[in-house]
All heavy atoms as a GROMACS GRO file, in nm:
protein
  635
    1MET      N    1   9.580  10.723  12.118
    1MET     CA    2   9.557  10.757  11.981
    1MET      C    3   9.408  10.737  11.950
    1MET      O    4   9.358  10.626  11.953
    1MET     CB    5   9.645  10.668  11.891
    1MET     CG    6   9.589  10.657  11.755
    1MET     SD    7   9.653  10.546  11.631
    1MET     CE    8   9.798  10.475  11.680
    2ALA      N    9   9.337  10.843  11.926
    2ALA     CA   10   9.194  10.835  11.897
    2ALA      C   11   9.172  10.794  11.753
    2ALA      O   12   9.245  10.831  11.663
    2ALA     CB   13   9.128  10.971  11.922
    3ASN      N   14   9.069  10.715  11.735
    3ASN     CA   15   9.032  10.669  11.602
    3ASN      C   16   8.888  10.713  11.579
    3ASN      O   17   8.796  10.647  11.623
    3ASN     CB   18   9.047  10.517  11.591
    3ASN     CG   19   9.020  10.467  11.451
    3ASN    OD1   20   8.957  10.535  11.370
    3ASN    ND2   21   9.067  10.349  11.422
    4VAL      N   22   8.870  10.826  11.510
    4VAL     CA   23   8.737  10.882  11.493
    4VAL      C   24   8.650  10.798  11.400
    4VAL      O   25   8.529  10.813  11.398
    4VAL     CB   26   8.743  11.028  11.441
    4VAL    CG1   27   8.802  11.119  11.546
    4VAL    CG2   28   8.820  11.038  11.312
    5GLU      N   29   8.709  10.707  11.324
    5GLU     CA   30   8.632  10.622  11.234
    5GLU      C   31   8.574  10.500  11.304
    5GLU      O   32   8.486  10.434  11.250
    5GLU     CB   33   8.720  10.577  11.117
    5GLU     CG   34   8.764  10.691  11.029
    5GLU     CD   35   8.857  10.646  10.918
    5GLU    OE1   36   8.854  10.527  10.882
    5GLU    OE2   37   8.933  10.729  10.870
    6ALA      N   38   8.622  10.466  11.422
    6ALA     CA   39   8.575  10.347  11.493
    6ALA      C   40   8.435  10.373  11.548
    6ALA      O   41   8.412  10.473  11.615
    6ALA     CB   42   8.671  10.312  11.606
    7PRO      N   43   8.343  10.281  11.522
    7PRO     CA   44   8.207  10.296  11.575
    7PRO      C   45   8.199  10.289  11.727
    7PRO      O   46   8.112  10.349  11.786
    7PRO     CB   47   8.130  10.180  11.513
    7PRO     CG   48   8.210  10.137  11.396
    7PRO     CD   49   8.353  10.169  11.431
    8HIS      N   50   8.289  10.212  11.790
    8HIS     CA   51   8.283  10.195  11.936
    8HIS      C   52   8.412  10.239  12.003
    8HIS      O   53   8.521  10.218  11.951
    8HIS     CB   54   8.259  10.048  11.972
    8HIS     CG   55   8.124   9.999  11.934
    8HIS    ND1   56   8.006  10.054  11.980
    8HIS    CD2   57   8.086   9.897  11.852
    8HIS    CE1   58   7.903   9.989  11.929
    8HIS    NE2   59   7.949   9.894  11.850
    9HIS      N   60   8.396  10.297  12.122
    9HIS     CA   61   8.510  10.331  12.209
    9HIS      C   62   8.480  10.271  12.346
    9HIS      O   63   8.383  10.308  12.412
    9HIS     CB   64   8.526  10.482  12.220
    9HIS     CG   65   8.634  10.522  12.316
    9HIS    ND1   66   8.629  10.637  12.388
    9HIS    CD2   67   8.751  10.461  12.351
    9HIS    CE1   68   8.738  10.646  12.464
    9HIS    NE2   69   8.812  10.540  12.444
   10TYR      N   70   8.562  10.174  12.385
   10TYR     CA   71   8.548  10.109  12.514
   10TYR      C   72   8.666  10.149  12.601
   10TYR      O   73   8.779  10.156  12.554
   10TYR     CB   74   8.547   9.957  12.499
   10TYR     CG   75   8.444   9.904  12.402
   10TYR    CD1   76   8.476   9.800  12.316
   10TYR    CD2   77   8.316   9.956  12.396
   10TYR    CE1   78   8.381   9.749  12.228
   10TYR    CE2   79   8.221   9.907  12.308
   10TYR     CZ   80   8.254   9.803  12.224
   10TYR     OH   81   8.162   9.753  12.136
   11LYS      N   82   8.639  10.175  12.729
   11LYS     CA   83   8.745  10.211  12.822
   11LYS      C   84   8.728  10.128  12.949
   11LYS      O   85   8.618  10.115  13.001
   11LYS     CB   86   8.739  10.360  12.856
   11LYS     CG   87   8.853  10.406  12.943
   11LYS     CD   88   8.859  10.556  12.956
   11LYS     CE   89   8.981  10.597  13.035
   11LYS     NZ   90   8.998  10.742  13.038
   12PHE      N   91   8.839  10.072  12.995
   12PHE     CA   92   8.837   9.988  13.115
   12PHE      C   93   8.941  10.036  13.215
   12PHE      O   94   9.051  10.075  13.177
   12PHE     CB   95   8.868   9.843  13.078
   12PHE     CG   96   8.768   9.781  12.985
   12PHE    CD1   97   8.788   9.783  12.848
   12PHE    CD2   98   8.654   9.722  13.034
   12PHE    CE1   99   8.695   9.728  12.761
   12PHE    CE2  100   8.560   9.666  12.949
   12PHE     CZ  101   8.582   9.668  12.812
   13ASN      N  102   8.904  10.034  13.343
   13ASN     CA  103   8.997  10.058  13.452
   13ASN      C  104   9.036   9.919  13.501
   13ASN      O  105   8.950   9.844  13.548
   13ASN     CB  106   8.929  10.140  13.562
   13ASN     CG  107   9.022  10.169  13.677
   13ASN    OD1  108   9.070  10.078  13.744
   13ASN    ND2  109   9.047  10.296  13.701
   14ILE      N  110   9.165   9.885  13.489
   14ILE     CA  111   9.212   9.749  13.517
   14ILE      C  112   9.322   9.754  13.622
   14ILE      O  113   9.415   9.834  13.611
   14ILE     CB  114   9.268   9.683  13.389
   14ILE    CG1  115   9.165   9.691  13.276
   14ILE    CG2  116   9.311   9.540  13.416
   14ILE    CD1  117   9.223   9.662  13.139
   15LYS      N  118   9.313   9.668  13.721
   15LYS     CA  119   9.418   9.660  13.824
   15LYS      C  120   9.539   9.588  13.763
   15LYS      O  121   9.535   9.469  13.734
   15LYS     CB  122   9.367   9.585  13.946
   15LYS     CG  123   9.467   9.582  14.058
   15LYS     CD  124   9.409   9.516  14.181
   15LYS     CE  125   9.512   9.512  14.292
   15LYS     NZ  126   9.458   9.447  14.412
   16MET      N  127   9.646   9.667  13.739
   16MET     CA  128   9.770   9.613  13.682
   16MET      C  129   9.886   9.663  13.769
   16MET      O  130   9.898   9.782  13.791
   16MET     CB  131   9.789   9.661  13.538
   16MET     CG  132   9.679   9.617  13.443
   16MET     SD  133   9.701   9.679  13.273
   16MET     CE  134   9.652   9.852  13.292
   17SER      N  135   9.970   9.570  13.816
   17SER     CA  136  10.077   9.609  13.907
   17SER      C  137  10.216   9.609  13.844
   17SER      O  138  10.311   9.656  13.906
   17SER     CB  139  10.076   9.518  14.030
   17SER     OG  140  10.089   9.383  13.989
   18CYS      N  141  10.229   9.556  13.723
   18CYS     CA  142  10.362   9.550  13.662
   18CYS      C  143  10.349   9.547  13.509
   18CYS      O  144  10.240   9.535  13.456
   18CYS     CB  145  10.438   9.427  13.710
   18CYS     SG  146  10.362   9.272  13.657
   19SER      N  147  10.462   9.556  13.442
   19SER     CA  148  10.461   9.554  13.296
   19SER      C  149  10.413   9.419  13.241
   19SER      O  150  10.359   9.412  13.131
   19SER     CB  151  10.598   9.589  13.240
   19SER     OG  152  10.694   9.494  13.281
   20GLY      N  153  10.429   9.313  13.319
   20GLY     CA  154  10.377   9.183  13.278
   20GLY      C  155  10.225   9.184  13.272
   20GLY      O  156  10.164   9.124  13.184
   21CYS      N  157  10.164   9.256  13.367
   21CYS     CA  158  10.018   9.268  13.370
   21CYS      C  159   9.968   9.344  13.249
   21CYS      O  160   9.876   9.300  13.179
   21CYS     CB  161   9.973   9.342  13.496
   21CYS     SG  162  10.009   9.258  13.650
   22SER      N  163  10.027   9.460  13.224
   22SER     CA  164   9.984   9.539  13.109
   22SER      C  165  10.018   9.468  12.979
   22SER      O  166   9.943   9.476  12.881
   22SER     CB  167  10.044   9.680  13.112
   22SER     OG  168  10.186   9.674  13.112
   23GLY      N  169  10.126   9.392  12.978
   23GLY     CA  170  10.164   9.315  12.860
   23GLY      C  171  10.063   9.206  12.828
   23GLY      O  172  10.033   9.180  12.712
   24ALA      N  173  10.006   9.145  12.932
   24ALA     CA  174   9.904   9.041  12.911
   24ALA      C  175   9.780   9.101  12.847
   24ALA      O  176   9.722   9.043  12.754
   24ALA     CB  177   9.869   8.974  13.043
   25VAL      N  178   9.739   9.218  12.894
   25VAL     CA  179   9.622   9.286  12.837
   25VAL      C  180   9.653   9.328  12.693
   25VAL      O  181   9.572   9.309  12.603
   25VAL     CB  182   9.582   9.408  12.924
   25VAL    CG1  183   9.469   9.486  12.858
   25VAL    CG2  184   9.540   9.362  13.064
   26ASP      N  185   9.773   9.380  12.671
   26ASP     CA  186   9.815   9.419  12.536
   26ASP      C  187   9.809   9.300  12.440
   26ASP      O  188   9.755   9.312  12.329
   26ASP     CB  189   9.958   9.476  12.542
   26ASP     CG  190  10.008   9.520  12.406
   26ASP    OD1  191   9.969   9.629  12.363
   26ASP    OD2  192  10.084   9.443  12.343
   27ARG      N  193   9.860   9.187  12.481
   27ARG     CA  194   9.863   9.068  12.394
   27ARG      C  195   9.723   9.020  12.357
   27ARG      O  196   9.696   8.986  12.243
   27ARG     CB  197   9.942   8.955  12.460
   27ARG     CG  198  10.092   8.975  12.453
   27ARG     CD  199  10.168   8.852  12.500
   27ARG     NE  200  10.141   8.817  12.640
   27ARG     CZ  201  10.199   8.875  12.745
   27ARG    NH1  202  10.288   8.971  12.728
   27ARG    NH2  203  10.169   8.835  12.868
   28VAL      N  204   9.631   9.021  12.454
   28VAL     CA  205   9.496   8.973  12.426
   28VAL      C  206   9.422   9.070  12.333
   28VAL      O  207   9.348   9.027  12.244
   28VAL     CB  208   9.417   8.943  12.556
   28VAL    CG1  209   9.367   9.067  12.623
   28VAL    CG2  210   9.302   8.849  12.529
   29LEU      N  211   9.444   9.200  12.350
   29LEU     CA  212   9.378   9.296  12.262
   29LEU      C  213   9.434   9.289  12.120
   29LEU      O  214   9.360   9.303  12.023
   29LEU     CB  215   9.393   9.438  12.318
   29LEU     CG  216   9.316   9.466  12.447
   29LEU    CD1  217   9.351   9.603  12.501
   29LEU    CD2  218   9.166   9.452  12.425
   30LYS      N  219   9.564   9.266  12.110
   30LYS     CA  220   9.629   9.254  11.979
   30LYS      C  221   9.570   9.139  11.897
   30LYS      O  222   9.560   9.147  11.775
   30LYS     CB  223   9.780   9.232  11.998
   30LYS     CG  224   9.861   9.242  11.872
   30LYS     CD  225  10.008   9.216  11.899
   30LYS     CE  226  10.065   9.314  11.998
   30LYS     NZ  227  10.208   9.298  12.022
   31LYS      N  228   9.527   9.033  11.966
   31LYS     CA  229   9.474   8.913  11.900
   31LYS      C  230   9.323   8.918  11.878
   31LYS      O  231   9.267   8.828  11.817
   31LYS     CB  232   9.506   8.789  11.983
   31LYS     CG  233   9.653   8.758  11.993
   31LYS     CD  234   9.674   8.637  12.082
   31LYS     CE  235   9.820   8.609  12.106
   31LYS     NZ  236   9.839   8.497  12.199
   32THR      N  237   9.256   9.019  11.932
   32THR     CA  238   9.111   9.025  11.926
   32THR      C  239   9.064   9.086  11.794
   32THR      O  240   9.095   9.201  11.763
   32THR     CB  241   9.054   9.106  12.044
   32THR    OG1  242   9.098   9.046  12.167
   32THR    CG2  243   8.902   9.109  12.042
   33GLU      N  244   8.992   9.005  11.718
   33GLU     CA  245   8.940   9.051  11.589
   33GLU      C  246   8.835   9.159  11.611
   33GLU      O  247   8.749   9.147  11.696
   33GLU     CB  248   8.877   8.933  11.515
   33GLU     CG  249   8.846   8.964  11.371
   33GLU     CD  250   8.801   8.842  11.294
   33GLU    OE1  251   8.852   8.730  11.322
   33GLU    OE2  252   8.715   8.858  11.208
   34GLY      N  253   8.847   9.267  11.535
   34GLY     CA  254   8.753   9.378  11.548
   34GLY      C  255   8.810   9.497  11.621
   34GLY      O  256   8.751   9.606  11.620
   35VAL      N  257   8.924   9.480  11.688
   35VAL     CA  258   8.990   9.592  11.754
   35VAL      C  259   9.065   9.671  11.647
   35VAL      O  260   9.151   9.617  11.577
   35VAL     CB  261   9.088   9.544  11.865
   35VAL    CG1  262   9.173   9.660  11.916
   35VAL    CG2  263   9.013   9.479  11.978
   36GLN      N  264   9.030   9.799  11.632
   36GLN     CA  265   9.097   9.883  11.532
   36GLN      C  266   9.225   9.944  11.589
   36GLN      O  267   9.326   9.950  11.521
   36GLN     CB  268   9.003   9.992  11.483
   36GLN     CG  269   8.890   9.938  11.400
   36GLN     CD  270   8.802  10.047  11.342
   36GLN    OE1  271   8.809  10.162  11.383
   36GLN    NE2  272   8.718  10.011  11.248
   37SER      N  273   9.218   9.992  11.713
   37SER     CA  274   9.336  10.046  11.780
   37SER      C  275   9.310  10.044  11.931
   37SER      O  276   9.196  10.035  11.974
   37SER     CB  277   9.366  10.189  11.733
   37SER     OG  278   9.262  10.277  11.770
   38TYR      N  279   9.418  10.051  12.007
   38TYR     CA  280   9.404  10.049  12.152
   38TYR      C  281   9.530  10.104  12.217
   38TYR      O  282   9.636  10.109  12.155
   38TYR     CB  283   9.378   9.907  12.204
   38TYR     CG  284   9.493   9.812  12.181
   38TYR    CD1  285   9.592   9.797  12.277
   38TYR    CD2  286   9.504   9.739  12.063
   38TYR    CE1  287   9.700   9.712  12.256
   38TYR    CE2  288   9.610   9.655  12.041
   38TYR     CZ  289   9.708   9.641  12.137
   38TYR     OH  290   9.816   9.559  12.116
   39THR      N  291   9.515  10.146  12.342
   39THR     CA  292   9.629  10.183  12.425
   39THR      C  293   9.607  10.121  12.562
   39THR      O  294   9.494  10.122  12.613
   39THR     CB  295   9.647  10.336  12.440
   39THR    OG1  296   9.526  10.393  12.490
   39THR    CG2  297   9.684  10.402  12.309
   40VAL      N  298   9.713  10.067  12.619
   40VAL     CA  299   9.710  10.012  12.754
   40VAL      C  300   9.810  10.093  12.836
   40VAL      O  301   9.926  10.105  12.797
   40VAL     CB  302   9.749   9.862  12.755
   40VAL    CG1  303   9.752   9.809  12.897
   40VAL    CG2  304   9.653   9.781  12.670
   41SER      N  305   9.764  10.151  12.946
   41SER     CA  306   9.850  10.234  13.030
   41SER      C  307   9.864  10.173  13.169
   41SER      O  308   9.766  10.170  13.245
   41SER     CB  309   9.794  10.376  13.041
   41SER     OG  310   9.867  10.450  13.138
   42LEU      N  311   9.984  10.125  13.199
   42LEU     CA  312  10.012  10.074  13.333
   42LEU      C  313  10.003  10.188  13.434
   42LEU      O  314   9.947  10.172  13.543
   42LEU     CB  315  10.151  10.009  13.336
   42LEU     CG  316  10.201   9.959  13.471
   42LEU    CD1  317  10.108   9.853  13.529
   42LEU    CD2  318  10.343   9.903  13.457
   43GLU      N  319  10.056  10.304  13.398
   43GLU     CA  320  10.056  10.419  13.488
   43GLU      C  321   9.914  10.463  13.525
   43GLU      O  322   9.884  10.489  13.642
   43GLU     CB  323  10.129  10.536  13.421
   43GLU     CG  324  10.141  10.658  13.509
   43GLU     CD  325  10.218  10.770  13.442
   43GLU    OE1  326  10.313  10.742  13.367
   43GLU    OE2  327  10.181  10.886  13.466
   44ASP      N  328   9.824  10.470  13.426
   44ASP     CA  329   9.686  10.513  13.450
   44ASP      C  330   9.592  10.398  13.487
   44ASP      O  331   9.477  10.422  13.522
   44ASP     CB  332   9.631  10.584  13.327
   44ASP     CG  333   9.704  10.714  13.297
   44ASP    OD1  334   9.759  10.776  13.390
   44ASP    OD2  335   9.709  10.751  13.177
   45GLN      N  336   9.641  10.272  13.471
   45GLN     CA  337   9.561  10.154  13.501
   45GLN      C  338   9.439  10.145  13.409
   45GLN      O  339   9.329  10.109  13.452
   45GLN     CB  340   9.514  10.155  13.648
   45GLN     CG  341   9.626  10.163  13.750
   45GLN     CD  342   9.692  10.029  13.775
   45GLN    OE1  343   9.628   9.938  13.824
   45GLN    NE2  344   9.817  10.017  13.741
   46THR      N  345   9.458  10.181  13.280
   46THR     CA  346   9.347  10.183  13.186
   46THR      C  347   9.381  10.113  13.056
   46THR      O  348   9.497  10.097  13.020
   46THR     CB  349   9.306  10.327  13.152
   46THR    OG1  350   9.418  10.395  13.095
   46THR    CG2  351   9.254  10.402  13.272
   47ALA      N  352   9.274  10.076  12.987
   47ALA     CA  353   9.284  10.028  12.849
   47ALA      C  354   9.176  10.102  12.770
   47ALA      O  355   9.059  10.103  12.810
   47ALA     CB  356   9.262   9.878  12.839
   48ASP      N  357   9.217  10.170  12.663
   48ASP     CA  358   9.126  10.239  12.572
   48ASP      C  359   9.123  10.160  12.443
   48ASP      O  360   9.228  10.137  12.383
   48ASP     CB  361   9.178  10.380  12.540
   48ASP     CG  362   9.125  10.483  12.635
   48ASP    OD1  363   9.003  10.500  12.640
   48ASP    OD2  364   9.208  10.548  12.704
   49ILE      N  365   9.004  10.122  12.400
   49ILE     CA  366   8.991  10.038  12.281
   49ILE      C  367   8.895  10.103  12.183
   49ILE      O  368   8.784  10.143  12.220
   49ILE     CB  369   8.940   9.896  12.317
   49ILE    CG1  370   9.036   9.826  12.413
   49ILE    CG2  371   8.918   9.812  12.194
   49ILE    CD1  372   8.990   9.821  12.553
   50TYR      N  373   8.938  10.112  12.058
   50TYR     CA  374   8.851  10.157  11.948
   50TYR      C  375   8.821  10.034  11.865
   50TYR      O  376   8.912   9.967  11.817
   50TYR     CB  377   8.919  10.267  11.866
   50TYR     CG  378   8.935  10.394  11.947
   50TYR    CD1  379   9.048  10.415  12.024
   50TYR    CD2  380   8.834  10.488  11.949
   50TYR    CE1  381   9.061  10.530  12.101
   50TYR    CE2  382   8.846  10.604  12.026
   50TYR     CZ  383   8.959  10.623  12.101
   50TYR     OH  384   8.971  10.737  12.178
   51ALA      N  385   8.691  10.004  11.850
   51ALA     CA  386   8.651   9.877  11.791
   51ALA      C  387   8.549   9.895  11.679
   51ALA      O  388   8.475   9.994  11.676
   51ALA     CB  389   8.592   9.786  11.898
   52GLU      N  390   8.545   9.794  11.594
   52GLU     CA  391   8.447   9.789  11.486
   52GLU      C  392   8.308   9.764  11.544
   52GLU      O  393   8.294   9.714  11.656
   52GLU     CB  394   8.484   9.677  11.388
   52GLU     CG  395   8.614   9.700  11.317
   52GLU     CD  396   8.658   9.582  11.234
   52GLU    OE1  397   8.586   9.480  11.228
   52GLU    OE2  398   8.767   9.591  11.174
   53GLU      N  399   8.208   9.794  11.464
   53GLU     CA  400   8.068   9.774  11.503
   53GLU      C  401   8.042   9.629  11.545
   53GLU      O  402   7.963   9.603  11.636
   53GLU     CB  403   7.977   9.810  11.384
   53GLU     CG  404   7.830   9.802  11.415
   53GLU     CD  405   7.780   9.912  11.506
   53GLU    OE1  406   7.827  10.027  11.494
   53GLU    OE2  407   7.695   9.882  11.592
   54SER      N  408   8.111   9.534  11.482
   54SER     CA  409   8.087   9.392  11.506
   54SER      C  410   8.144   9.339  11.637
   54SER      O  411   8.116   9.226  11.675
   54SER     CB  412   8.146   9.310  11.390
   54SER     OG  413   8.286   9.332  11.383
   55LEU      N  414   8.223   9.420  11.708
   55LEU     CA  415   8.286   9.373  11.832
   55LEU      C  416   8.214   9.432  11.954
   55LEU      O  417   8.229   9.548  11.986
   55LEU     CB  418   8.434   9.413  11.836
   55LEU     CG  419   8.513   9.368  11.958
   55LEU    CD1  420   8.516   9.215  11.970
   55LEU    CD2  421   8.655   9.422  11.952
   56PRO      N  422   8.135   9.348  12.025
   56PRO     CA  423   8.061   9.398  12.141
   56PRO      C  424   8.151   9.422  12.263
   56PRO      O  425   8.253   9.358  12.281
   56PRO     CB  426   7.960   9.288  12.171
   56PRO     CG  427   7.990   9.174  12.082
   56PRO     CD  428   8.104   9.211  11.993
   57TYR      N  429   8.107   9.516  12.346
   57TYR     CA  430   8.174   9.550  12.471
   57TYR      C  431   8.197   9.425  12.556
   57TYR      O  432   8.305   9.404  12.611
   57TYR     CB  433   8.086   9.651  12.546
   57TYR     CG  434   8.125   9.674  12.690
   57TYR    CD1  435   8.220   9.770  12.723
   57TYR    CD2  436   8.065   9.603  12.794
   57TYR    CE1  437   8.255   9.793  12.856
   57TYR    CE2  438   8.099   9.624  12.925
   57TYR     CZ  439   8.194   9.719  12.956
   57TYR     OH  440   8.230   9.741  13.087
   58GLU      N  441   8.095   9.341  12.566
   58GLU     CA  442   8.102   9.222  12.651
   58GLU      C  443   8.213   9.127  12.608
   58GLU      O  444   8.278   9.064  12.692
   58GLU     CB  445   7.966   9.150  12.650
   58GLU     CG  446   7.853   9.228  12.713
   58GLU     CD  447   7.796   9.339  12.622
   58GLU    OE1  448   7.823   9.339  12.500
   58GLU    OE2  449   7.726   9.426  12.677
   59THR      N  450   8.237   9.116  12.479
   59THR     CA  451   8.345   9.029  12.428
   59THR      C  452   8.481   9.082  12.472
   59THR      O  453   8.566   9.006  12.518
   59THR     CB  454   8.338   9.020  12.274
   59THR    OG1  455   8.212   8.964  12.238
   59THR    CG2  456   8.450   8.933  12.220
   60VAL      N  457   8.501   9.213  12.460
   60VAL     CA  458   8.629   9.273  12.501
   60VAL      C  459   8.648   9.257  12.651
   60VAL      O  460   8.756   9.220  12.699
   60VAL     CB  461   8.636   9.422  12.460
   60VAL    CG1  462   8.767   9.484  12.505
   60VAL    CG2  463   8.619   9.437  12.309
   61LEU      N  464   8.542   9.280  12.728
   61LEU     CA  465   8.548   9.263  12.874
   61LEU      C  466   8.590   9.121  12.911
   61LEU      O  467   8.680   9.102  12.995
   61LEU     CB  468   8.411   9.297  12.935
   61LEU     CG  469   8.397   9.274  13.085
   61LEU    CD1  470   8.492   9.362  13.164
   61LEU    CD2  471   8.252   9.299  13.127
   62GLU      N  472   8.529   9.022  12.850
   62GLU     CA  473   8.563   8.882  12.880
   62GLU      C  474   8.707   8.848  12.843
   62GLU      O  475   8.776   8.777  12.916
   62GLU     CB  476   8.465   8.787  12.810
   62GLU     CG  477   8.328   8.786  12.873
   62GLU     CD  478   8.328   8.763  13.024
   62GLU    OE1  479   8.395   8.667  13.070
   62GLU    OE2  480   8.264   8.840  13.096
   63LYS      N  481   8.754   8.901  12.731
   63LYS     CA  482   8.893   8.876  12.689
   63LYS      C  483   8.990   8.932  12.793
   63LYS      O  484   9.089   8.868  12.828
   63LYS     CB  485   8.921   8.939  12.553
   63LYS     CG  486   8.838   8.881  12.441
   63LYS     CD  487   8.917   8.782  12.364
   63LYS     CE  488   8.835   8.734  12.244
   63LYS     NZ  489   8.889   8.614  12.187
   64ILE      N  490   8.962   9.053  12.842
   64ILE     CA  491   9.049   9.114  12.943
   64ILE      C  492   9.042   9.035  13.074
   64ILE      O  493   9.145   9.007  13.136
   64ILE     CB  494   9.012   9.262  12.965
   64ILE    CG1  495   9.045   9.343  12.838
   64ILE    CG2  496   9.087   9.319  13.086
   64ILE    CD1  497   8.994   9.486  12.841
   65LYS      N  498   8.922   8.994  13.114
   65LYS     CA  499   8.908   8.916  13.238
   65LYS      C  500   8.982   8.783  13.232
   65LYS      O  501   9.034   8.736  13.332
   65LYS     CB  502   8.760   8.890  13.268
   65LYS     CG  503   8.687   9.011  13.323
   65LYS     CD  504   8.544   8.974  13.356
   65LYS     CE  505   8.472   9.085  13.429
   65LYS     NZ  506   8.335   9.047  13.465
   66LYS      N  507   8.990   8.724  13.113
   66LYS     CA  508   9.060   8.596  13.098
   66LYS      C  509   9.210   8.608  13.123
   66LYS      O  510   9.276   8.507  13.145
   66LYS     CB  511   9.034   8.536  12.959
   66LYS     CG  512   8.897   8.473  12.948
   66LYS     CD  513   8.878   8.406  12.813
   66LYS     CE  514   8.740   8.344  12.807
   66LYS     NZ  515   8.715   8.279  12.678
   67THR      N  516   9.264   8.729  13.124
   67THR     CA  517   9.406   8.748  13.157
   67THR      C  518   9.429   8.732  13.307
   67THR      O  519   9.542   8.724  13.351
   67THR     CB  520   9.457   8.888  13.115
   67THR    OG1  521   9.394   8.988  13.194
   67THR    CG2  522   9.436   8.914  12.967
   68GLY      N  523   9.320   8.730  13.385
   68GLY     CA  524   9.332   8.718  13.529
   68GLY      C  525   9.339   8.852  13.600
   68GLY      O  526   9.348   8.858  13.722
   69LYS      N  527   9.332   8.960  13.523
   69LYS     CA  528   9.337   9.094  13.583
   69LYS      C  529   9.198   9.137  13.628
   69LYS      O  530   9.098   9.103  13.567
   69LYS     CB  531   9.391   9.198  13.482
   69LYS     CG  532   9.524   9.161  13.420
   69LYS     CD  533   9.631   9.141  13.524
   69LYS     CE  534   9.745   9.059  13.469
   69LYS     NZ  535   9.786   8.950  13.556
   70GLU      N  536   9.193   9.213  13.736
   70GLU     CA  537   9.067   9.262  13.790
   70GLU      C  538   9.024   9.387  13.713
   70GLU      O  539   9.098   9.486  13.708
   70GLU     CB  540   9.082   9.296  13.938
   70GLU     CG  541   8.957   9.355  13.999
   70GLU     CD  542   8.978   9.405  14.141
   70GLU    OE1  543   9.086   9.382  14.199
   70GLU    OE2  544   8.885   9.469  14.192
   71VAL      N  545   8.906   9.382  13.653
   71VAL     CA  546   8.850   9.498  13.586
   71VAL      C  547   8.766   9.573  13.688
   71VAL      O  548   8.670   9.518  13.743
   71VAL     CB  549   8.764   9.457  13.464
   71VAL    CG1  550   8.703   9.580  13.398
   71VAL    CG2  551   8.848   9.379  13.364
   72LYS      N  552   8.805   9.697  13.719
   72LYS     CA  553   8.738   9.775  13.823
   72LYS      C  554   8.617   9.851  13.771
   72LYS      O  555   8.521   9.871  13.844
   72LYS     CB  556   8.836   9.872  13.887
   72LYS     CG  557   8.948   9.802  13.964
   72LYS     CD  558   9.036   9.905  14.028
   72LYS     CE  559   9.132   9.840  14.125
   72LYS     NZ  560   9.205   9.941  14.202
   73SER      N  561   8.624   9.897  13.645
   73SER     CA  562   8.511   9.967  13.585
   73SER      C  563   8.525   9.964  13.434
   73SER      O  564   8.633   9.936  13.381
   73SER     CB  565   8.503  10.112  13.635
   73SER     OG  566   8.616  10.185  13.593
   74GLY      N  567   8.415   9.995  13.367
   74GLY     CA  568   8.416   9.997  13.222
   74GLY      C  569   8.321  10.101  13.167
   74GLY      O  570   8.224  10.138  13.232
   75GLU      N  571   8.353  10.148  13.046
   75GLU     CA  572   8.267  10.242  12.976
   75GLU      C  573   8.245  10.192  12.834
   75GLU      O  574   8.338  10.144  12.769
   75GLU     CB  575   8.332  10.381  12.966
   75GLU     CG  576   8.337  10.457  13.093
   75GLU     CD  577   8.399  10.596  13.073
   75GLU    OE1  578   8.415  10.640  12.958
   75GLU    OE2  579   8.432  10.658  13.175
   76LYS      N  580   8.123  10.208  12.788
   76LYS     CA  581   8.088  10.172  12.650
   76LYS      C  582   8.042  10.299  12.581
   76LYS      O  583   7.938  10.355  12.616
   76LYS     CB  584   7.978  10.066  12.652
   76LYS     CG  585   7.928  10.026  12.516
   76LYS     CD  586   7.819   9.922  12.528
   76LYS     CE  587   7.766   9.883  12.393
   76LYS     NZ  588   7.659   9.783  12.404
   77ASP      N  589   8.122  10.347  12.487
   77ASP     CA  590   8.091  10.468  12.412
   77ASP      C  591   8.061  10.585  12.505
   77ASP      O  592   7.966  10.661  12.485
   77ASP     CB  593   7.975  10.443  12.315
   77ASP     CG  594   8.010  10.332  12.214
   77ASP    OD1  595   8.127  10.325  12.173
   77ASP    OD2  596   7.920  10.254  12.179
   78GLY      N  597   8.142  10.600  12.612
   78GLY     CA  598   8.131  10.712  12.703
   78GLY      C  599   8.031  10.696  12.816
   78GLY      O  600   8.016  10.785  12.900
   79VAL      N  601   7.961  10.582  12.821
   79VAL     CA  602   7.860  10.559  12.924
   79VAL      C  603   7.907  10.445  13.016
   79VAL      O  604   7.949  10.340  12.966
   79VAL     CB  605   7.725  10.520  12.859
   79VAL    CG1  606   7.620  10.490  12.965
   79VAL    CG2  607   7.678  10.630  12.765
   80PRO      N  608   7.902  10.464  13.149
   80PRO     CA  609   7.942  10.355  13.238
   80PRO      C  610   7.866  10.227  13.206
   80PRO      O  611   7.745  10.230  13.179
   80PRO     CB  612   7.906  10.407  13.378
   80PRO     CG  613   7.911  10.556  13.364
   80PRO     CD  614   7.862  10.583  13.222
   81ALA      N  615   7.938  10.114  13.207
   81ALA     CA  616   7.878   9.985  13.172
   81ALA      C  617   7.909   9.882  13.279
   81ALA      O  618   8.004   9.896  13.355
   81ALA     CB  619   7.931   9.941  13.036
   82ASP      N  620   7.829   9.778  13.282
   82ASP     CA  621   7.848   9.669  13.378
   82ASP      C  622   7.980   9.597  13.355
   82ASP      O  623   8.024   9.582  13.241
   82ASP     CB  624   7.735   9.566  13.367
   82ASP     CG  625   7.602   9.622  13.415
   82ASP    OD1  626   7.602   9.720  13.491
   82ASP    OD2  627   7.497   9.566  13.374
   83ILE      N  628   8.040   9.550  13.465
   83ILE     CA  629   8.159   9.468  13.455
   83ILE      C  630   8.129   9.334  13.516
   83ILE      O  631   8.200   9.245  13.524
   83ILE     CB  632   8.282   9.533  13.522
   83ILE    CG1  633   8.252   9.569  13.667
   83ILE    CG2  634   8.326   9.654  13.444
   83ILE    CD1  635   8.373   9.597  13.750
   0.00000   0.00000   0.00000
């Protein structure tokens, strides 16, 4: 679900092997202040996040990494970013 009003669009490729893995990412994003909307796809191994201006890419990356999942790549507003 695209949110054209969100200033930031972050996309991550995350190694997830089961619904528990994607559920962990879902739970952390749900609790992250500044996330306007998101989708986590176990099938595609991705998380798409639409965020407010006040939520930096690095903060979202660290929250996802704290779940113990391996982040393989990331994009910040359509541009590849460091992981």
